[in-house]
C-alpha atoms as one frame of an Amber mdcrd trajectory, in Angstrom:
protein
 -21.208   2.589  41.997 -18.077   0.980  43.335 -19.239   0.744  46.820 -22.470
  -0.719  45.778 -20.611  -3.337  43.557 -19.046  -4.545  46.664 -22.216  -4.433
  48.629 -20.876  -2.146  51.176 -22.535   0.451  53.221 -21.056   3.942  53.526
 -19.857   3.091  56.953 -17.971   0.159  55.698 -16.332   2.108  53.030 -15.386
   4.674  55.645 -13.839   2.110  57.838 -11.932   0.450  55.121 -10.575   3.793
  53.922 -10.119   5.065  57.401 -12.272   8.199  57.001 -15.533   9.478  58.531
 -18.611   8.279  57.198 -19.667  11.884  56.681 -16.750  12.206  54.452 -17.967
   9.368  52.249 -21.320  11.027  52.131 -19.750  14.292  51.048 -17.712  12.630
  48.315 -20.710  10.692  46.899 -22.718  13.729  46.942 -20.144  15.664  44.711
 -19.052  17.745  47.595 -15.437  18.881  47.826 -13.169  16.390  49.690  -9.446
  16.447  50.067  -7.319  14.667  47.391  -5.742  12.431  50.090  -9.256  11.336
  50.982 -10.062  10.386  47.447  -6.855   8.377  47.276  -7.863   6.484  50.517
 -11.280   5.799  49.176  -9.902   4.607  45.926  -7.307   2.414  47.656 -10.001
   0.850  49.881 -12.087  -0.125  46.860  -9.036  -1.350  44.732  -7.909  -3.650
  47.604 -11.239  -5.401  47.331 -10.833  -5.885  43.626 -12.751  -3.159  42.156
 -11.345  -1.667  38.947 -12.097   1.976  38.103 -12.326   2.914  34.584 -10.377
   6.123  33.889 -10.571   6.670  30.003 -12.452   5.714  27.059 -16.149   5.087
  26.386 -16.931   3.844  29.962 -14.825   6.504  31.685 -16.122   6.848  35.133
 -17.451   3.163  35.365 -16.614   0.472  37.645 -15.658  -3.307  36.968 -16.865
  -5.256  40.038 -14.475  -7.917  41.583 -14.479 -11.112  39.773 -16.390 -13.011
  42.265 -19.206 -10.382  41.892 -19.582 -11.012  38.091
């Protein structure tokens, strides 16, 4: 959802996070990836202004960057 909020392809997220595109695919398909990979993906998204909702009613949701709203 966060990647889509930015209008990014899997390859664009992979490049921004410095991981392989296949790794992004595995993550999005709920396959196991290293915790360091998750941190890299999250950091790449947050650098672009995406807020990830970690608790409450909307836990797991995404707040897109301001210019996207």
